[in-house]
Residue frames as qw, qx, qy, qz and C-alpha x, y, z in Angstrom:
[[0.341, 0.241, -0.731, -0.540, -0.70, 5.09, -8.01],
 [0.757, 0.017, 0.484, -0.439, -3.38, 2.48, -8.40],
 [0.180, 0.242, -0.865, -0.401, -3.32, -0.77, -10.27],
 [0.619, 0.146, 0.523, -0.568, -6.45, -2.68, -11.06],
 [0.357, 0.224, -0.736, -0.530, -7.79, -5.49, -13.19],
 [0.878, -0.101, -0.074, -0.463, -10.42, -8.18, -13.47],
 [0.566, -0.422, 0.705, -0.061, -9.38, -11.46, -11.93],
 [0.781, 0.273, 0.554, 0.092, -10.20, -13.15, -15.26],
 [0.292, -0.178, 0.506, 0.792, -8.46, -12.64, -18.60],
 [0.106, 0.386, 0.714, 0.574, -10.36, -10.82, -21.32],
 [0.190, -0.451, -0.144, -0.860, -12.09, -8.07, -19.35],
 [0.175, -0.033, 0.671, -0.720, -14.50, -7.51, -16.51],
 [0.279, -0.360, -0.820, -0.346, -17.71, -9.55, -16.40],
 [0.477, -0.626, -0.152, -0.598, -20.83, -8.70, -14.40],
 [0.860, -0.418, -0.274, 0.104, -19.77, -11.21, -11.77],
 [0.642, 0.118, -0.218, 0.725, -16.25, -9.77, -11.59],
 [0.033, 0.510, -0.008, 0.859, -17.56, -6.26, -11.00],
 [0.616, -0.634, -0.363, -0.293, -19.55, -7.28, -7.92],
 [0.682, -0.721, 0.087, 0.085, -16.61, -7.53, -5.49],
 [0.637, 0.610, -0.309, 0.356, -12.89, -7.07, -5.20],
 [0.747, -0.533, -0.089, 0.387, -9.79, -7.08, -3.02],
 [0.328, 0.856, -0.143, 0.373, -7.45, -4.09, -2.84],
 [0.801, -0.349, -0.195, 0.446, -4.09, -3.91, -1.09],
 [0.117, -0.964, 0.203, 0.125, -1.78, -1.20, 0.20],
 [0.852, 0.463, -0.235, 0.066, 0.90, -2.38, -2.19],
 [0.483, 0.555, -0.534, 0.416, 4.41, -1.64, -0.96],
 [0.227, -0.478, 0.574, -0.624, 3.54, -1.88, 2.73],
 [0.828, -0.118, 0.369, -0.405, 1.58, -5.15, 2.77],
 [0.934, 0.348, -0.073, 0.015, 2.88, -7.20, -0.14],
 [0.639, 0.400, -0.348, 0.557, 6.40, -5.94, 0.57],
 [0.566, -0.547, -0.373, 0.491, 8.20, -4.62, 3.67],
 [0.281, 0.742, 0.165, 0.585, 7.89, -0.99, 2.64],
 [0.399, -0.899, 0.011, -0.181, 7.92, 0.58, 6.10],
 [0.795, -0.468, 0.219, 0.318, 11.03, -1.26, 7.22],
 [0.685, 0.317, 0.270, 0.598, 12.78, -0.58, 3.90],
 [0.123, 0.843, 0.132, 0.507, 12.02, 3.14, 3.97],
 [0.546, -0.834, 0.075, -0.037, 13.01, 3.56, 7.61],
 [0.824, -0.233, 0.243, 0.456, 16.35, 1.83, 6.95],
 [0.514, 0.526, 0.244, 0.632, 17.02, 4.06, 3.94],
 [0.146, -0.918, -0.088, -0.359, 16.14, 7.17, 5.92],
 [0.724, -0.649, 0.109, 0.208, 18.50, 6.17, 8.74],
 [0.742, 0.010, 0.279, 0.610, 21.39, 5.83, 6.29],
 [0.336, 0.652, 0.294, 0.613, 20.57, 8.96, 4.29],
 [0.222, -0.884, -0.093, -0.402, 20.02, 11.26, 7.25],
 [0.805, -0.429, -0.153, 0.380, 22.77, 10.05, 9.58],
 [0.544, 0.184, 0.049, 0.817, 25.13, 12.58, 7.99],
 [0.117, -0.641, -0.164, -0.740, 22.68, 15.35, 8.89],
 [0.023, 0.171, -0.686, 0.706, 22.70, 14.32, 12.53],
 [0.672, -0.112, -0.006, -0.732, 19.12, 13.07, 12.30],
 [0.105, -0.104, 0.978, -0.150, 18.38, 9.81, 14.12],
 [0.578, -0.082, -0.407, -0.702, 15.32, 8.29, 12.44],
 [0.183, -0.044, 0.878, -0.439, 13.67, 6.56, 15.38],
 [0.011, -0.420, -0.888, -0.190, 10.30, 4.77, 15.15],
 [0.003, 0.741, 0.485, -0.464, 8.49, 7.76, 16.77],
 [0.003, -0.555, 0.274, 0.785, 10.12, 10.14, 14.27],
 [0.011, 0.040, 0.848, 0.529, 9.14, 7.86, 11.40],
 [0.001, 0.577, 0.812, -0.085, 5.59, 7.75, 12.71],
 [0.023, -0.715, -0.249, 0.653, 5.40, 11.52, 13.08],
 [0.093, 0.602, -0.336, -0.718, 6.68, 12.48, 9.64],
 [0.094, 0.211, -0.839, -0.492, 6.21, 9.50, 7.30],
 [0.101, 0.329, 0.937, -0.064, 3.15, 7.46, 8.26],
 [0.226, 0.732, 0.558, -0.319, -0.03, 8.69, 6.59],
 [0.189, 0.817, -0.174, -0.516, 1.76, 10.64, 3.87],
 [0.822, 0.558, -0.095, 0.067, 3.14, 10.08, 0.42],
 [0.847, -0.175, -0.023, 0.502, 6.79, 9.06, 0.54],
 [0.437, 0.419, 0.055, 0.794, 8.21, 12.18, -1.15],
 [0.268, -0.767, -0.109, -0.572, 6.00, 14.51, 0.91],
 [0.795, -0.598, -0.103, 0.025, 6.90, 12.77, 4.16],
 [0.782, -0.044, -0.013, 0.622, 10.64, 12.74, 3.51],
 [0.244, 0.567, 0.086, 0.782, 10.63, 16.38, 2.41],
 [0.464, -0.774, -0.118, -0.415, 8.67, 17.40, 5.52],
 [0.855, -0.445, -0.095, 0.249, 11.01, 15.46, 7.81],
 [0.675, 0.099, 0.021, 0.731, 14.25, 16.88, 6.37],
 [0.066, 0.637, 0.123, 0.758, 12.95, 20.44, 6.08],
 [0.585, -0.744, -0.167, -0.277, 11.57, 20.30, 9.59],
 [0.839, -0.445, -0.018, 0.314, 14.84, 19.04, 11.06],
 [0.624, -0.012, 0.161, 0.764, 17.34, 21.04, 8.95],
 [0.070, 0.784, 0.208, -0.581, 15.32, 24.11, 7.97],
 [0.028, -0.451, 0.557, 0.697, 16.59, 23.79, 4.39],
 [0.758, 0.444, 0.236, -0.416, 14.10, 23.29, 1.55],
 [0.510, 0.657, -0.519, -0.197, 16.93, 22.72, -0.96],
 [0.054, -0.379, 0.907, -0.175, 18.51, 20.03, 1.20],
 [0.614, 0.144, 0.631, -0.452, 15.12, 18.42, 1.70],
 [0.735, 0.558, -0.059, -0.380, 14.50, 18.25, -2.05],
 [0.357, 0.600, -0.714, -0.051, 17.94, 16.77, -2.73],
 [0.202, -0.240, 0.902, -0.298, 17.70, 14.15, 0.00],
 [0.723, 0.259, 0.380, -0.515, 14.16, 13.22, -1.07],
 [0.702, 0.556, -0.358, -0.266, 15.55, 12.18, -4.46],
 [0.173, 0.476, -0.845, 0.171, 18.35, 10.18, -2.86],
 [0.450, -0.056, 0.752, -0.478, 15.92, 8.42, -0.53],
 [0.774, 0.377, 0.072, -0.505, 13.51, 7.68, -3.37],
 [0.609, 0.522, -0.580, -0.144, 16.18, 5.87, -5.41],
 [0.058, 0.330, -0.887, 0.317, 17.54, 3.86, -2.48],
 [0.579, 0.070, 0.553, -0.595, 14.01, 2.97, -1.34],
 [0.793, 0.414, -0.160, -0.418, 13.10, 1.70, -4.79],
 [0.411, 0.479, -0.775, 0.041, 16.26, -0.41, -4.85],
 [0.211, -0.166, 0.846, -0.460, 15.27, -2.05, -1.56],
 [0.709, 0.239, 0.316, -0.583, 11.71, -2.69, -2.72],
 [0.718, 0.480, -0.415, -0.287, 12.92, -4.33, -5.93],
 [0.204, 0.386, -0.875, 0.211, 15.31, -6.52, -3.93],
 [0.370, 0.002, 0.738, -0.564, 12.36, -7.53, -1.72],
 [0.647, 0.263, -0.144, -0.701, 10.02, -8.16, -4.66],
 [0.503, 0.230, -0.815, -0.175, 11.16, -11.75, -5.09],
 [0.277, -0.182, -0.882, 0.333, 9.75, -12.69, -1.68],
 [0.357, -0.386, -0.121, -0.842, 6.30, -11.06, -1.42],
 [0.442, -0.188, 0.616, -0.625, 4.06, -11.76, 1.56],
 [0.085, -0.013, -0.971, -0.221, 2.88, -15.36, 1.14],
 [0.149, 0.466, 0.774, -0.401, -0.45, -14.92, 2.88],
 [0.290, 0.633, 0.060, -0.715, -1.34, -11.91, 0.76],
 [0.204, 0.323, -0.743, -0.549, -0.31, -13.66, -2.46],
 [0.016, 0.205, 0.978, -0.024, -2.53, -16.58, -1.45],
 [0.234, 0.581, 0.511, -0.589, -5.45, -14.18, -0.84],
 [0.290, 0.554, -0.298, -0.722, -5.05, -12.58, -4.27],
 [0.154, 0.147, -0.907, -0.363, -4.94, -15.97, -5.96],
 [0.075, 0.353, 0.901, -0.240, -7.99, -17.23, -4.07],
 [0.268, 0.615, 0.268, -0.692, -9.91, -14.05, -4.88],
 [0.260, 0.440, -0.553, -0.658, -9.00, -14.30, -8.57],
 [0.043, -0.042, -0.987, -0.146, -10.17, -17.91, -8.64],
 [0.144, 0.547, 0.736, -0.372, -13.56, -16.68, -7.43],
 [0.294, 0.626, 0.498, 0.523, -13.72, -14.13, -10.24],
 [0.252, -0.878, -0.245, 0.324, -13.13, -11.14, -7.99],
 [0.400, 0.843, -0.067, 0.353, -11.47, -7.94, -9.16],
 [0.749, -0.357, -0.143, 0.540, -7.97, -7.24, -7.83],
 [0.222, 0.889, 0.004, 0.399, -6.42, -3.85, -7.19],
 [0.685, -0.299, -0.254, 0.614, -3.58, -2.15, -5.37],
 [0.010, -0.986, -0.074, -0.152, -2.96, 1.36, -4.09],
 [0.775, -0.079, -0.075, 0.623, 0.56, 2.77, -3.93],
 [0.115, -0.956, -0.027, 0.268, 2.33, 6.01, -3.05],
 [0.592, -0.211, 0.454, 0.631, 5.22, 5.29, -5.40],
 [0.272, 0.607, -0.222, -0.712, 5.71, 7.52, -8.42],
 [0.844, 0.405, 0.010, -0.352, 4.67, 6.07, -11.79],
 [0.523, 0.591, -0.614, 0.015, 8.13, 4.95, -12.91],
 [0.119, -0.369, 0.838, -0.384, 8.92, 3.29, -9.58],
 [0.708, 0.066, 0.467, -0.526, 5.51, 1.65, -9.38],
 [0.808, 0.451, -0.250, -0.285, 5.80, 0.10, -12.82],
 [0.356, 0.500, -0.771, 0.171, 9.12, -1.46, -11.82],
 [0.320, -0.203, 0.772, -0.510, 7.72, -2.84, -8.56],
 [0.799, 0.231, 0.189, -0.522, 4.60, -4.19, -10.29],
 [0.731, 0.481, -0.465, -0.133, 6.75, -6.02, -12.83],
 [0.173, 0.454, -0.812, 0.324, 9.20, -7.31, -10.22],
 [0.459, -0.097, 0.681, -0.562, 6.39, -8.67, -8.03],
 [0.047, -0.089, -0.925, -0.367, 4.65, -10.38, -10.94],
 [0.335, 0.296, 0.499, -0.743, 1.35, -8.68, -10.17],
 [0.528, 0.295, -0.388, -0.695, 0.10, -9.13, -13.73],
 [0.391, 0.071, -0.912, -0.101, 0.33, -12.90, -13.28],
 [0.003, -0.232, -0.807, 0.543, -1.79, -12.56, -10.14],
 [0.084, 0.673, 0.703, 0.214, -4.46, -10.65, -12.06],
 [0.149, -0.847, -0.181, 0.476, -3.47, -7.07, -11.27],
 [0.614, 0.652, 0.234, 0.378, -2.84, -4.80, -14.24],
 [0.494, 0.174, -0.092, 0.847, -0.35, -1.91, -14.76],
 [0.127, -0.397, -0.412, 0.810, -0.79, 1.46, -13.02],
 [0.125, 0.654, 0.629, 0.402, -3.79, 3.62, -13.81],
 [0.169, -0.892, -0.181, -0.378, -4.09, 6.52, -11.33],
 [0.337, 0.377, -0.501, 0.702, -2.18, 8.50, -8.71],
 [0.494, -0.621, -0.558, 0.245, -2.82, 8.42, -5.00],
 [0.116, -0.983, -0.048, -0.136, -2.73, 11.74, -3.15],
 [0.649, 0.427, -0.368, 0.511, 0.98, 12.75, -3.08],
 [0.100, -0.556, 0.408, -0.717, 0.62, 14.60, 0.23],
 [0.636, -0.309, 0.392, -0.588, -1.84, 12.51, 2.21],
 [0.024, -0.263, 0.962, 0.069, -1.09, 9.11, 0.70],
 [0.189, -0.229, -0.937, -0.186, -3.68, 6.41, 1.32],
 [0.237, 0.131, 0.388, -0.881, -6.61, 8.70, 2.11],
 [0.529, 0.415, 0.625, -0.397, -10.37, 8.33, 1.51],
 [0.524, 0.705, -0.088, -0.470, -10.34, 9.89, -1.96],
 [0.126, 0.522, -0.805, -0.251, -7.48, 7.66, -3.12],
 [0.293, 0.061, 0.946, -0.123, -9.40, 4.52, -2.13],
 [0.530, 0.590, 0.411, -0.450, -12.54, 5.86, -3.81],
 [0.369, 0.688, -0.436, -0.446, -10.56, 6.54, -6.99],
 [0.066, -0.281, 0.951, 0.111, -9.34, 2.96, -6.86],
 [0.455, 0.327, 0.769, -0.309, -12.91, 1.67, -6.56],
 [0.516, 0.706, 0.019, -0.485, -13.82, 3.66, -9.68],
 [0.214, 0.587, -0.717, -0.307, -10.84, 2.18, -11.53],
 [0.176, -0.071, 0.979, -0.071, -11.92, -1.30, -10.44],
 [0.447, -0.137, -0.471, -0.748, -15.51, -0.55, -11.53],
 [0.483, -0.385, -0.781, 0.086, -16.97, -1.78, -8.26],
 [0.371, -0.820, -0.105, -0.423, -18.79, -0.07, -5.43],
 [0.105, 0.574, -0.639, 0.502, -16.53, 0.62, -2.43],
 [0.686, -0.312, 0.417, -0.507, -18.84, -1.38, -0.15],
 [0.982, 0.160, 0.036, -0.091, -18.04, -4.44, -2.27],
 [0.579, 0.602, -0.435, 0.337, -14.28, -3.95, -1.94],
 [0.803, -0.566, -0.075, 0.168, -12.06, -5.36, 0.82],
 [0.291, 0.839, -0.346, 0.305, -8.95, -3.28, 1.57],
 [0.874, -0.300, -0.179, 0.338, -5.90, -4.86, 3.21],
 [0.105, 0.914, -0.162, 0.357, -3.82, -2.13, 4.85],
 [0.738, 0.004, -0.449, 0.503, -0.83, -1.73, 7.15],
 [0.241, 0.005, -0.313, 0.919, -1.15, 1.69, 8.77],
 [0.082, 0.541, 0.638, -0.542, -3.86, 3.70, 10.51],
 [0.213, 0.490, -0.135, -0.834, -4.18, 6.38, 7.82],
 [0.266, 0.122, -0.790, -0.538, -4.76, 3.78, 5.11],
 [0.097, -0.315, -0.929, 0.168, -7.14, 1.80, 7.30],
 [0.112, 0.578, 0.459, -0.666, -9.20, 4.87, 8.21],
 [0.212, 0.392, -0.382, -0.809, -9.12, 6.11, 4.61],
 [0.226, -0.055, -0.900, -0.369, -10.51, 2.82, 3.31],
 [0.057, -0.458, -0.815, 0.351, -13.15, 2.74, 6.06],
 [0.146, 0.544, 0.162, -0.810, -14.17, 6.32, 5.26],
 [0.254, 0.248, -0.614, -0.705, -14.52, 5.26, 1.62],
 [0.802, 0.000, 0.099, -0.589, -17.00, 2.60, 2.74],
 [0.650, 0.328, -0.682, -0.069, -14.73, -0.41, 2.23],
 [0.908, -0.418, -0.028, -0.014, -14.41, -3.43, 4.46],
 [0.272, 0.789, -0.477, 0.276, -10.93, -3.29, 5.92],
 [0.914, -0.369, -0.061, 0.159, -8.35, -5.50, 7.61],
 [0.007, -0.918, 0.390, -0.072, -4.82, -4.78, 8.80],
 [0.898, 0.053, -0.225, 0.374, -1.48, -6.54, 8.49],
 [0.293, -0.949, 0.113, 0.015, 0.35, -4.63, 11.18],
 [0.709, 0.459, -0.304, 0.441, 4.08, -3.99, 10.96],
 [0.614, -0.309, -0.388, 0.614, 6.65, -3.29, 13.70],
 [0.191, 0.018, -0.015, 0.981, 6.55, 0.41, 12.78],
 [0.372, -0.307, -0.298, -0.824, 2.74, 0.61, 12.82],
 [0.485, -0.294, -0.821, 0.068, 1.73, -1.77, 15.63],
 [0.153, -0.255, -0.512, 0.806, 1.27, 1.12, 18.09],
 [0.206, -0.063, -0.250, -0.944, -1.45, 2.72, 15.96],
 [0.474, 0.232, 0.589, -0.612, -5.20, 2.71, 16.50],
 [0.117, 0.021, -0.811, -0.573, -6.96, 0.43, 14.02],
 [0.368, 0.316, 0.640, -0.596, -10.50, 0.90, 15.34],
 [0.625, 0.503, 0.017, -0.596, -13.08, -0.23, 12.80],
 [0.329, 0.438, -0.788, -0.282, -10.91, -2.85, 11.12],
 [0.906, -0.099, -0.239, -0.335, -12.29, -6.39, 10.86],
 [0.931, -0.242, -0.070, 0.263, -8.97, -7.81, 12.01],
 [0.045, 0.890, -0.449, 0.065, -5.43, -6.82, 12.98],
 [0.974, -0.099, 0.142, 0.143, -2.86, -9.55, 12.30],
 [0.230, -0.718, 0.514, 0.409, 0.85, -9.78, 11.64],
 [0.014, -0.192, 0.857, 0.479, 0.12, -12.25, 8.81],
 [0.703, 0.113, -0.103, -0.695, -2.84, -13.54, 6.80],
 [0.287, -0.139, 0.946, -0.058, -3.52, -17.13, 7.79],
 [0.092, -0.198, -0.863, -0.456, -5.96, -19.44, 5.99],
 [0.090, -0.607, -0.746, 0.258, -8.80, -18.71, 8.40],
 [0.011, -0.626, -0.104, 0.772, -8.46, -14.94, 7.96],
 [0.063, 0.188, -0.621, -0.758, -8.34, -15.26, 4.17],
 [0.087, -0.375, -0.904, -0.185, -11.46, -17.41, 4.24],
 [0.060, -0.677, -0.542, 0.493, -13.26, -14.81, 6.34],
 [0.006, 0.469, -0.216, -0.856, -12.27, -11.98, 3.97],
 [0.128, -0.002, -0.770, -0.625, -13.63, -13.83, 0.94],
 [0.096, -0.493, -0.860, 0.089, -16.79, -14.82, 2.81],
 [0.012, -0.629, -0.314, 0.711, -17.49, -11.15, 3.54],
 [0.150, 0.410, -0.400, -0.806, -17.38, -10.45, -0.21],
 [0.076, -0.126, -0.929, -0.339, -19.59, -13.37, -1.21],
 [0.476, -0.200, -0.104, -0.850, -23.30, -12.48, -1.62]]
């Protein structure tokens, strides 16, 4: 899913359309990787599957949530029916964790969105959640108040945050990808945004810190004031 809107009320002006900031929603604003890994551990323990960080990286990172979970369970149990059933269970528990986390979004990222909106920049977010789940997370995080509107498009359900998904987001934002700064958390999203022609930075997470983020402007565990200033400067003509 994508969510996008002008940083100013009442539509997109010429100035607004010149640049924008886009985020990998559930994995940068929220602790999506940690939440999903915890849910998978609980859900798959009964199947004798120990969801270790390497296993999470192999099956989940770089894919849509449903596709990754289905692939993991089917690959480890050999049962497509069991994979489909557990994917539904994981989806519901994962959403519950994200909604519980929505009240404490990443402070540095919230500050970046506010600062970008104050400069008249367009704000957007890319997500691998299904439409119903995404709408709930968007509402719980108060993204509309930050200048990000309700969902508009779907990211690739198999490959997640890939090049085409970021390009679709740029179209929804009505800006050229070279004028968009993507804040990501994992290598697939970072490389997808770079392949789309976007400027890209990374908020690395414990489950993604081993990955190769070549090409990113920065790799940090949090967005400090200096990094936010640099991001906005790169978008200012």
